[in-house]
C-alpha positions in Angstrom: 128.1 91.1 100.6 130.9 90.1 99.2 134.3 90.5 101.5 136.8 93.3 100.5 140.0 91.6 100.8 138.0 89.1 98.2 137.2 91.7 95.5 140.6 93.1 95.8 142.1 89.5 95.0 139.8 89.1 91.8 140.2 92.5 91.0 144.7 92.1 91.2 144.2 88.7 89.7 141.9 89.6 86.5 142.9 93.7 85.9 146.4 93.4 83.9 144.5 90.3 81.3 141.2 91.9 81.2 143.3 95.1 79.9 144.9 93.3 77.7 142.1 92.2 76.4 140.3 95.8 75.9 143.3 97.3 74.6 143.8 95.0 72.1 140.8 95.4 70.7 140.6 99.4 70.9 144.0 99.4 69.2 145.6 100.9 72.0 143.2 104.0 72.9 144.9 103.9 76.4 141.8 105.9 77.7 138.7 104.2 75.4 140.2 101.1 77.4 140.3 102.0 81.3 137.0 103.7 80.4 135.8 100.7 79.8 138.1 98.0 82.1 136.1 100.7 84.7 133.0 100.3 83.7 133.2 96.6 83.5 134.1 96.5 87.0 131.3 98.7 87.6 129.6 96.5 86.3 131.0 93.6 88.4 130.8 95.4 91.2 126.9 96.5 90.7 126.1 92.5 89.7 128.4 90.2 92.0 126.8 91.0 95.6 123.4 89.7 94.5 124.4 87.4 92.0 127.7 86.3 93.6 130.7 86.5 92.3 130.8 83.7 89.5 133.2 80.5 89.6 135.5 82.1 86.6 135.6 85.5 87.8 138.4 86.2 84.2 135.9 84.5 81.6 132.5 86.8 83.3 134.3 90.2 82.9 135.6 89.2 79.9 132.1 88.4 78.6 131.3 91.4 79.8 134.2 93.3 78.3 133.3 92.1 75.1 129.4 93.1 75.0 130.4 96.6 76.8 132.8 97.5 73.4 130.1 95.6 71.2 127.9 98.7 72.8 130.5 101.6 72.4 131.3 101.0 68.8 127.8 100.0 68.0 127.0 103.9 69.6 130.1 105.0 68.1 129.9 104.1 63.9 132.4 104.9 61.8 132.6 106.2 58.0 132.8 103.6 56.0 136.1 102.4 55.3 137.3 102.9 50.8 137.9 99.1 50.0 141.7 100.2 48.8 142.4 100.5 52.3 141.5 97.0 53.3 144.2 95.3 50.9 147.3 97.4 51.7 150.0 95.2 53.4 152.0 97.9 54.9 152.9 97.3 58.4 154.1 101.0 59.0 152.2 102.6 61.7 150.7 105.3 60.1 147.8 107.4 60.9 146.3 106.0 57.9 146.8 102.1 58.7 145.8 103.3 62.7 142.1 104.7 61.2 141.8 101.5 58.9 142.1 99.4 62.1 140.1 101.3 64.0 137.4 100.5 61.3 137.6 96.8 61.2 138.1 97.0 65.1 134.1 98.4 64.8 133.5 96.4 61.5 134.1 93.4 63.9 131.7 94.6 66.6 128.9 95.0 64.2 129.3 91.5 63.2 127.7 88.5 64.6 128.9 87.2 68.5 130.0 83.7 66.3 131.5 85.4 63.2 133.5 87.7 65.1 134.6 85.3 68.2 135.8 83.5 65.1 138.1 86.6 63.4 139.2 87.8 66.7 140.7 83.8 67.7 142.2 83.8 64.6 143.4 86.9 63.6 143.8 88.7 67.1 144.8 86.1 69.1 146.6 84.0 67.0 144.9 80.6 67.4 145.5 78.2 65.0 142.4 76.8 62.3 142.7 73.3 64.1 142.6 75.3 67.9 140.0 77.0 66.7 137.8 73.6 65.6 139.2 71.4 68.9 137.5 74.6 70.7 134.1 74.9 69.1 133.7 71.3 68.1 133.7 71.7 64.3 136.2 70.0 61.8 138.8 72.4 60.7 137.2 72.6 57.5 133.9 73.9 58.6 135.7 76.6 60.9 138.0 77.8 57.4 134.5 78.3 55.9 133.3 80.4 58.7 136.2 82.5 58.6 135.9 83.2 55.4 132.4 83.7 55.1 133.1 86.3 58.4 135.7 88.1 56.3 133.7 88.5 53.3 130.7 89.8 55.9 133.2 92.1 57.3 134.7 93.5 54.5 131.2 94.2 53.8 130.2 95.9 56.8 133.4 98.1 55.8 133.0 99.3 53.0 129.2 99.7 53.1 128.2 97.3 50.2 126.6 94.1 50.2 127.9 90.8 50.8 127.7 88.1 47.9 124.7 86.0 47.7 125.0 82.8 49.4 124.6 79.8 46.2 122.1 77.6 47.1 
């Protein structure tokens, strides 16, 4: 059994970063964010008494939140996006822009875990190609190639088209 004061200490240390992580990936949907963060913590409270508190609780919670987001967006598939909307470079917050952002988030959830992680690291977290390369023990050129392929696949997922075949 984990002492209550230990759980409270971990909760206080992790709740803000966890909430920010989920909030950004739900495009500011506070209600959905609260539900997913609560579900993540419920899983922790269910698993930790038998398995023990992980060495890095923040990393464990983030991974569980990531998996919870994926499960949520797989259950709630969006309508396909119009390809013309994907090329809009307008930063105004409108209903249409919000809908496109939600489609992109849901598309990311449908990408493979490796591709989604690269796209999220570069586009959502603002990490440089060099930083991603160092983190994943890859060359910058390899990261750029994977990012390019992930964007092509993401666009295909969002528009309902098929991605171009790989070159031999």
